[in-house]
Backbone as JSON, one array per atom type, in Angstrom:
{
  "sequence": "MFGGLSKSRRINGGKIIDVLPEGITYEKYYIHKQEQKNMLKKEPYVIEDYNGSGRQALVFELKDLDYNNDKTIDGNFSPVIFAKITSNALPTSIQNPDDYKKNTDNHAYFTAKDFSPLPGKVKSPSLVDNIFKVTNVDGTVSDKIIGAKSKTIVDTPTEIRSEKFISTSDGTWTKDKSLNGLRSRI",
  "N": [[-59.4, 52.99, 34.04], [-61.83, 54.33, 33.99], [-61.31, 56.81, 34.86], [-61.58, 59.39, 33.71], [-64.25, 59.94, 33.61], [-67.3, 61.71, 34.58], [-68.04, 62.22, 37.99], [-70.66, 61.88, 38.62], [-71.63, 60.05, 36.95], [-73.31, 57.16, 35.66], [-72.91, 53.75, 34.86], [-74.22, 51.2, 33.12], [-74.56, 47.7, 32.84], [-71.91, 47.16, 31.96], [-69.1, 45.91, 30.11], [-65.86, 44.69, 29.76], [-63.81, 43.63, 27.28], [-61.04, 41.89, 26.75], [-58.98, 41.26, 24.26], [-56.69, 39.01, 23.77], [-53.28, 38.82, 22.46], [-52.51, 36.74, 19.64], [-51.29, 33.49, 20.29], [-50.8, 33.98, 22.9], [-51.71, 32.9, 26.06], [-54.19, 33.07, 28.44], [-53.7, 32.95, 31.98], [-54.21, 33.78, 34.69], [-55.66, 36.41, 36.71], [-55.21, 39.53, 38.52], [-56.36, 41.76, 40.93], [-55.53, 44.58, 42.61], [-56.74, 46.57, 44.37], [-59.47, 46.69, 46.58], [-61.7, 48.19, 46.0], [-61.8, 48.11, 43.27], [-62.17, 45.4, 42.82], [-64.72, 45.27, 43.79], [-66.21, 46.2, 41.71], [-66.73, 44.17, 39.94], [-69.14, 42.08, 38.46], [-69.19, 39.33, 38.31], [-66.83, 36.6, 38.3], [-64.22, 36.91, 35.88], [-64.3, 35.57, 32.5], [-63.14, 33.28, 29.95], [-63.16, 33.38, 26.43], [-62.61, 31.24, 23.91], [-60.88, 31.39, 20.74], [-61.94, 33.93, 19.81], [-64.6, 35.27, 18.21], [-63.78, 33.95, 15.85], [-61.13, 34.74, 15.53], [-58.85, 33.47, 16.32], [-57.72, 34.12, 18.69], [-57.72, 34.41, 22.28], [-60.2, 35.75, 24.36], [-60.64, 37.65, 27.24], [-63.2, 38.25, 29.42], [-64.6, 40.73, 31.31], [-67.29, 41.22, 33.26], [-69.11, 43.91, 34.46], [-70.69, 45.14, 37.41], [-73.66, 47.18, 37.67], [-72.65, 50.46, 37.74], [-72.57, 53.18, 39.9], [-71.27, 56.01, 40.28], [-71.74, 58.29, 41.8], [-73.24, 57.59, 44.08], [-72.24, 55.18, 45.12], [-69.83, 54.42, 47.17], [-68.09, 52.35, 47.42], [-66.73, 51.63, 45.18], [-64.2, 52.1, 42.64], [-62.77, 54.81, 40.74], [-61.19, 53.9, 38.72], [-60.28, 51.01, 36.74], [-58.19, 48.44, 36.72], [-57.12, 45.63, 36.11], [-54.51, 43.21, 36.49], [-53.18, 41.1, 34.13], [-52.09, 37.83, 33.82], [-50.27, 35.85, 31.67], [-49.33, 33.27, 29.35], [-46.75, 32.76, 27.01], [-47.02, 31.1, 24.0], [-46.01, 28.53, 21.63], [-47.23, 29.34, 19.37], [-47.06, 32.07, 19.17], [-46.23, 35.13, 17.55], [-43.0, 36.14, 16.93], [-41.7, 39.32, 17.88], [-39.92, 40.4, 16.04], [-40.74, 39.64, 13.5], [-43.2, 40.67, 13.04], [-46.02, 42.41, 11.61], [-46.95, 45.59, 11.91], [-49.12, 46.84, 10.81], [-51.1, 44.98, 10.26], [-53.44, 43.35, 11.95], [-53.71, 40.62, 12.14], [-51.17, 39.71, 11.95], [-49.6, 40.54, 14.1], [-48.76, 41.14, 17.58], [-50.43, 42.79, 19.03], [-52.29, 43.84, 21.87], [-55.68, 44.07, 22.44], [-58.25, 45.94, 23.93], [-61.64, 46.38, 24.76], [-64.58, 48.28, 25.42], [-67.94, 48.07, 26.37], [-71.35, 48.97, 27.02], [-74.68, 49.19, 28.29], [-75.45, 51.86, 28.19], [-73.92, 52.8, 26.11], [-74.79, 51.63, 23.82], [-76.57, 51.46, 20.97], [-73.73, 53.53, 20.13], [-74.18, 57.06, 19.86], [-74.41, 58.3, 16.55], [-72.92, 60.62, 15.89], [-70.87, 60.89, 17.6], [-67.57, 61.65, 18.32], [-64.35, 60.63, 19.08], [-61.06, 60.04, 20.34], [-61.03, 57.66, 21.65], [-62.65, 55.95, 20.27], [-62.36, 53.19, 18.24], [-61.62, 51.2, 15.36], [-63.7, 48.4, 15.02], [-62.39, 45.71, 14.85], [-62.49, 43.08, 15.71], [-65.15, 42.53, 15.78], [-66.74, 42.96, 18.11], [-69.53, 42.43, 20.04], [-72.15, 44.61, 20.87], [-73.91, 45.38, 23.89], [-76.61, 45.36, 23.29], [-76.69, 43.51, 21.28], [-76.01, 44.25, 18.73], [-73.47, 44.97, 16.24], [-71.07, 47.33, 15.96], [-69.33, 49.57, 13.72], [-67.4, 51.14, 14.89], [-65.95, 51.26, 18.14], [-65.58, 51.71, 21.66], [-62.31, 51.59, 22.7], [-58.91, 50.33, 23.0], [-55.49, 49.78, 22.17], [-52.43, 47.98, 22.76], [-48.94, 47.43, 22.4], [-47.42, 44.2, 22.51], [-44.58, 42.77, 23.47], [-42.89, 40.12, 22.1], [-40.61, 37.74, 22.72], [-39.66, 34.92, 21.53], [-38.79, 31.72, 22.83], [-35.5, 30.43, 22.43], [-33.05, 27.97, 21.56], [-29.82, 27.11, 22.56], [-27.2, 25.11, 21.86], [-24.27, 23.26, 22.49], [-21.33, 21.35, 21.8], [-18.24, 20.04, 22.83], [-15.33, 19.16, 21.08], [-12.25, 17.52, 20.65], [-9.32, 17.73, 18.75], [-7.42, 15.02, 17.68], [-4.02, 13.77, 17.5], [-3.93, 12.3, 15.15], [-5.68, 13.58, 13.49], [-8.38, 13.1, 13.78], [-11.54, 13.7, 15.46], [-12.55, 13.91, 18.83], [-14.47, 13.37, 21.87], [-13.19, 12.73, 24.09], [-10.48, 13.43, 26.34], [-6.99, 13.29, 26.98], [-4.83, 13.09, 29.6], [-1.7, 12.78, 30.77], [-1.77, 10.06, 30.23], [-4.18, 9.32, 31.37], [-7.64, 9.03, 30.78], [-10.46, 11.02, 30.26], [-13.84, 12.0, 30.16], [-15.25, 14.69, 28.45]],
  "CA": [[-60.11, 52.97, 32.82], [-62.93, 55.25, 34.0], [-60.87, 57.99, 35.59], [-61.99, 60.67, 33.07], [-65.71, 60.14, 33.64], [-67.88, 62.51, 35.58], [-68.31, 61.49, 39.27], [-72.1, 61.62, 38.75], [-71.91, 59.13, 35.86], [-73.71, 55.77, 35.9], [-72.61, 52.83, 33.77], [-75.11, 49.97, 33.34], [-74.28, 46.57, 31.97], [-70.62, 47.32, 31.38], [-68.21, 44.75, 29.87], [-64.54, 44.88, 29.18], [-63.37, 42.53, 26.51], [-59.6, 42.01, 26.49], [-58.65, 40.29, 23.22], [-55.23, 38.77, 23.93], [-52.56, 38.52, 21.24], [-52.45, 35.36, 19.25], [-50.13, 32.84, 20.89], [-50.73, 34.38, 24.32], [-52.74, 32.16, 26.71], [-54.55, 33.55, 29.74], [-53.53, 32.04, 33.11], [-54.94, 34.3, 35.85], [-55.68, 37.87, 36.81], [-55.09, 40.01, 39.88], [-56.79, 43.17, 41.14], [-54.98, 44.98, 43.94], [-57.62, 47.38, 45.22], [-60.8, 46.13, 46.84], [-62.71, 49.05, 45.31], [-61.9, 47.67, 41.9], [-62.79, 44.09, 42.91], [-66.17, 45.48, 44.02], [-66.84, 46.59, 40.45], [-67.04, 43.0, 39.14], [-70.42, 41.38, 38.61], [-68.83, 37.94, 38.5], [-65.47, 36.29, 37.86], [-64.06, 37.0, 34.43], [-64.29, 34.28, 31.81], [-62.4, 33.27, 28.67], [-63.79, 32.9, 25.2], [-61.54, 30.76, 22.97], [-61.05, 31.76, 19.31], [-62.92, 35.01, 19.91], [-65.18, 35.65, 16.94], [-62.98, 33.4, 14.75], [-59.85, 35.51, 15.41], [-57.68, 32.62, 16.77], [-57.25, 34.72, 19.93], [-58.53, 34.29, 23.46], [-60.7, 37.0, 24.91], [-60.96, 37.62, 28.66], [-64.35, 39.14, 29.52], [-64.93, 41.22, 32.66], [-68.63, 41.83, 33.37], [-69.13, 44.8, 35.61], [-72.0, 45.41, 37.97], [-74.1, 48.55, 37.36], [-71.81, 51.36, 38.48], [-73.12, 54.49, 40.21], [-70.13, 56.69, 40.96], [-72.22, 59.32, 42.69], [-73.8, 57.07, 45.33], [-71.57, 53.98, 45.57], [-68.5, 54.76, 47.63], [-67.27, 51.12, 47.51], [-66.11, 51.35, 43.89], [-63.11, 53.02, 42.27], [-62.88, 55.48, 39.4], [-60.34, 53.21, 37.75], [-60.31, 49.56, 36.78], [-56.93, 48.08, 36.1], [-56.65, 44.3, 36.49], [-53.25, 42.73, 35.91], [-53.41, 39.83, 33.46], [-50.96, 36.95, 33.71], [-50.48, 34.94, 30.5], [-48.15, 32.43, 28.89], [-46.39, 32.85, 25.56], [-46.99, 29.72, 23.47], [-45.22, 28.38, 20.41], [-47.98, 30.0, 18.25], [-46.86, 33.53, 19.21], [-45.33, 35.69, 16.52], [-41.91, 36.96, 17.47], [-41.79, 40.73, 17.56], [-39.04, 40.69, 14.92], [-41.36, 39.33, 12.21], [-44.59, 41.16, 13.05], [-46.45, 43.49, 10.66], [-47.75, 46.43, 12.77], [-50.36, 47.33, 10.07], [-51.99, 43.88, 10.04], [-53.71, 42.76, 13.28], [-53.52, 39.19, 12.1], [-49.73, 39.4, 11.95], [-48.89, 41.2, 15.15], [-49.22, 40.71, 18.89], [-51.07, 43.89, 19.81], [-53.32, 43.49, 22.78], [-56.83, 44.94, 22.21], [-59.25, 45.92, 24.97], [-62.83, 47.11, 24.38], [-65.61, 48.52, 26.47], [-69.32, 48.3, 25.91], [-72.28, 49.06, 28.12], [-76.05, 49.53, 27.85], [-75.46, 53.28, 27.93], [-73.2, 53.1, 24.87], [-75.2, 50.62, 22.83], [-75.39, 51.81, 20.17], [-73.22, 54.92, 20.33], [-74.76, 58.03, 18.93], [-73.62, 58.37, 15.31], [-72.08, 61.79, 15.72], [-69.82, 60.9, 18.64], [-66.17, 61.57, 17.86], [-63.45, 60.55, 20.22], [-59.91, 59.17, 20.11], [-61.27, 56.36, 22.25], [-63.36, 55.1, 19.33], [-61.44, 52.51, 17.36], [-62.23, 50.23, 14.45], [-64.15, 47.18, 15.71], [-61.81, 44.66, 14.01], [-62.84, 41.76, 16.21], [-66.58, 42.41, 15.76], [-67.23, 42.91, 19.45], [-70.99, 42.67, 20.12], [-72.64, 45.53, 21.88], [-74.85, 44.81, 24.9], [-77.94, 45.11, 22.64], [-76.58, 42.48, 20.29], [-75.54, 44.79, 17.43], [-72.03, 45.09, 16.03], [-70.8, 48.69, 15.41], [-68.05, 49.72, 13.02], [-66.48, 51.75, 15.83], [-66.29, 50.86, 19.52], [-64.64, 52.28, 22.62], [-61.26, 50.61, 22.86], [-57.53, 50.75, 22.95], [-54.55, 48.64, 21.93], [-51.05, 48.16, 23.16], [-47.96, 46.45, 21.88], [-46.93, 43.17, 23.37], [-43.27, 42.34, 22.94], [-42.76, 38.65, 22.28], [-39.3, 37.14, 22.44], [-39.88, 33.51, 21.66], [-37.62, 31.02, 23.36], [-34.59, 29.77, 21.49], [-32.19, 26.98, 22.26], [-28.4, 27.14, 22.19], [-26.54, 23.87, 22.27], [-22.92, 23.13, 21.96], [-20.54, 20.2, 22.27], [-16.79, 20.24, 22.63], [-14.56, 18.11, 20.49], [-10.76, 17.74, 20.65], [-8.63, 17.15, 17.62], [-6.33, 14.18, 18.06], [-2.81, 13.89, 16.66], [-4.09, 11.68, 13.84], [-6.6, 14.4, 12.72], [-9.79, 12.8, 14.09], [-12.09, 14.45, 16.54], [-13.09, 13.13, 19.91], [-14.96, 14.09, 23.09], [-12.33, 12.28, 25.21], [-9.22, 14.06, 26.46], [-6.02, 12.43, 27.59], [-3.84, 13.8, 30.4], [-0.74, 11.9, 31.39], [-2.19, 8.67, 30.07], [-5.49, 9.09, 31.96], [-8.65, 9.51, 29.87], [-11.67, 11.5, 30.92], [-14.91, 12.43, 29.25], [-15.6, 16.11, 28.66]],
  "C": [[-61.2, 54.04, 32.82], [-62.57, 56.56, 34.63], [-61.32, 59.33, 35.0], [-63.5, 60.88, 33.1], [-66.13, 61.06, 34.78], [-68.23, 61.66, 36.84], [-69.84, 61.26, 39.44], [-72.57, 60.63, 37.65], [-72.38, 57.78, 36.37], [-73.35, 54.95, 34.65], [-73.38, 51.55, 34.04], [-74.67, 48.92, 32.32], [-72.92, 46.63, 31.29], [-69.83, 46.01, 31.2], [-66.93, 45.26, 29.3], [-64.11, 43.63, 28.55], [-61.92, 42.71, 26.15], [-59.23, 40.89, 25.49], [-57.11, 40.1, 23.24], [-54.55, 38.53, 22.58], [-52.56, 37.05, 20.9], [-51.17, 34.74, 19.77], [-49.89, 33.19, 22.32], [-51.93, 33.72, 24.99], [-52.98, 32.68, 28.12], [-54.3, 32.53, 30.84], [-54.33, 32.5, 34.33], [-54.94, 35.87, 35.79], [-55.55, 38.22, 38.3], [-55.55, 41.47, 39.89], [-56.36, 43.53, 42.55], [-55.97, 45.63, 44.86], [-59.02, 46.72, 45.35], [-61.88, 46.9, 46.12], [-62.88, 48.63, 43.85], [-62.49, 46.23, 41.83], [-64.33, 44.19, 43.07], [-66.92, 45.82, 42.74], [-67.25, 45.33, 39.56], [-68.44, 42.44, 39.47], [-70.2, 39.93, 38.92], [-67.38, 37.77, 38.1], [-65.33, 36.42, 36.33], [-63.98, 35.61, 33.77], [-63.58, 34.44, 30.47], [-63.26, 32.76, 27.58], [-62.65, 32.52, 24.25], [-61.9, 31.17, 21.57], [-62.12, 32.83, 19.13], [-63.34, 35.48, 18.52], [-64.35, 35.18, 15.72], [-61.64, 34.02, 14.55], [-58.64, 34.62, 15.71], [-57.1, 33.12, 18.05], [-58.23, 34.43, 21.07], [-59.02, 35.68, 23.83], [-61.06, 36.76, 26.38], [-62.04, 38.7, 28.9], [-64.57, 39.46, 31.01], [-66.33, 41.84, 32.58], [-68.64, 42.64, 34.62], [-70.57, 44.92, 36.12], [-72.4, 46.81, 37.51], [-73.34, 49.49, 38.3], [-72.46, 52.73, 38.66], [-72.06, 55.24, 40.99], [-70.54, 57.77, 41.93], [-72.63, 58.78, 44.05], [-73.06, 55.87, 45.9], [-70.12, 54.28, 45.91], [-67.57, 53.57, 47.74], [-66.56, 50.77, 46.21], [-65.06, 52.41, 43.57], [-63.39, 53.67, 40.94], [-62.05, 54.85, 38.35], [-60.6, 51.71, 37.85], [-59.16, 49.08, 36.01], [-56.43, 46.7, 36.56], [-55.33, 43.98, 35.83], [-53.52, 41.34, 35.36], [-52.1, 39.08, 33.38], [-51.25, 35.96, 32.58], [-49.17, 34.25, 30.19], [-47.98, 32.64, 27.36], [-46.26, 31.41, 25.08], [-46.17, 29.7, 22.2], [-45.96, 29.0, 19.2], [-47.77, 31.52, 18.22], [-45.92, 33.97, 18.1], [-44.22, 36.49, 17.21], [-42.01, 38.42, 17.01], [-40.99, 41.07, 16.26], [-39.69, 40.41, 13.53], [-42.79, 39.82, 12.09], [-44.79, 42.3, 12.02], [-47.41, 44.38, 11.49], [-49.06, 46.91, 12.13], [-51.4, 46.25, 9.9], [-52.21, 43.17, 11.4], [-53.59, 41.25, 13.32], [-52.07, 38.76, 12.14], [-48.94, 40.21, 12.96], [-49.41, 40.73, 16.51], [-49.75, 41.92, 19.68], [-52.18, 43.31, 20.68], [-54.42, 44.52, 22.61], [-57.81, 44.78, 23.36], [-60.42, 46.84, 24.54], [-63.78, 47.23, 25.5], [-66.95, 48.75, 25.79], [-70.2, 48.32, 27.16], [-73.67, 49.45, 27.52], [-76.12, 51.01, 27.44], [-74.81, 53.67, 26.6], [-73.61, 52.16, 23.73], [-76.54, 50.96, 22.2], [-74.92, 53.22, 20.55], [-73.93, 55.88, 19.41], [-73.83, 58.22, 17.77], [-72.66, 59.49, 15.22], [-70.98, 61.87, 16.79], [-68.47, 60.74, 18.0], [-65.25, 61.58, 19.04], [-62.24, 59.7, 19.82], [-60.07, 57.81, 20.73], [-62.06, 55.43, 21.35], [-62.37, 54.55, 18.34], [-62.26, 51.63, 16.43], [-62.56, 48.91, 15.2], [-63.67, 45.95, 14.87], [-62.17, 43.27, 14.45], [-64.34, 41.58, 16.32], [-67.18, 42.15, 17.13], [-68.75, 43.25, 19.41], [-71.31, 43.63, 21.21], [-73.59, 44.81, 22.8], [-76.19, 44.53, 24.23], [-77.85, 44.12, 21.5], [-76.16, 42.96, 18.9], [-73.98, 44.81, 17.43], [-71.78, 46.44, 15.34], [-69.51, 48.62, 14.66], [-67.02, 50.3, 13.96], [-66.95, 51.32, 17.25], [-65.24, 51.55, 20.43], [-63.56, 51.2, 22.89], [-59.86, 51.2, 22.82], [-56.68, 49.5, 22.62], [-53.19, 49.02, 22.48], [-50.19, 47.09, 22.6], [-47.6, 45.45, 22.93], [-45.63, 42.67, 22.76], [-43.15, 40.84, 23.19], [-41.35, 38.23, 21.81], [-39.51, 35.62, 22.64], [-38.6, 32.78, 22.1], [-36.79, 30.4, 22.2], [-33.73, 28.78, 22.27], [-30.74, 27.12, 21.7], [-27.8, 25.85, 22.76], [-25.11, 23.88, 21.74], [-22.29, 21.83, 22.53], [-19.09, 20.52, 21.98], [-16.16, 18.96, 22.07], [-13.11, 18.48, 20.53], [-10.2, 17.01, 19.45], [-7.47, 16.31, 18.12], [-5.14, 14.33, 17.14], [-3.0, 13.26, 15.29], [-5.17, 12.43, 12.98], [-8.09, 14.07, 12.95], [-10.2, 13.62, 15.28], [-12.72, 13.56, 17.58], [-13.61, 13.97, 21.04], [-14.09, 13.68, 24.27], [-11.02, 13.11, 25.18], [-8.25, 13.17, 27.21], [-4.97, 13.29, 28.26], [-2.99, 12.81, 31.09], [-1.22, 10.4, 31.37], [-3.53, 8.37, 30.66], [-6.54, 9.74, 30.97], [-9.85, 9.96, 30.69], [-12.63, 12.04, 29.85], [-15.17, 13.9, 29.52], [-16.97, 16.4, 28.16]]
}
């Protein structure tokens, strides 16, 4: 996540807010590299119904990061999130990609003391509409925030059931079959 930053950069009070798609429930996370684990201030926590969105948000609070002097941290932060698809998830086939309330895009945002508020003239493809009203570290809510989204493909479970019936000589249907006078259930 921070790979493009200058190695002399400091980030104070950083938070990553991962707003999960509706119908997706957080279960656990995993970070492979110790240098990325070292970036955490504390264990991540879940906020249910994040800002009235109906979605869970997983919040990672980061310790103050000093890339120039702290060799125990990594230039990237990429936790793996494990989640469960619930019956409230929208199947991909009926989603509306232009309406965040009717799709399963995953949204992740970043805020820090250094970026709160962002200077008004900052232009960047990393600035996105703050549709979930993520609060900056200073308590304000900006129209734009550093963030990204990605598609989440949801194939909801379906059930296929079948039963076999055999037509008898009198035209009725049965589940029993008869072989040489012996009957068995199929």
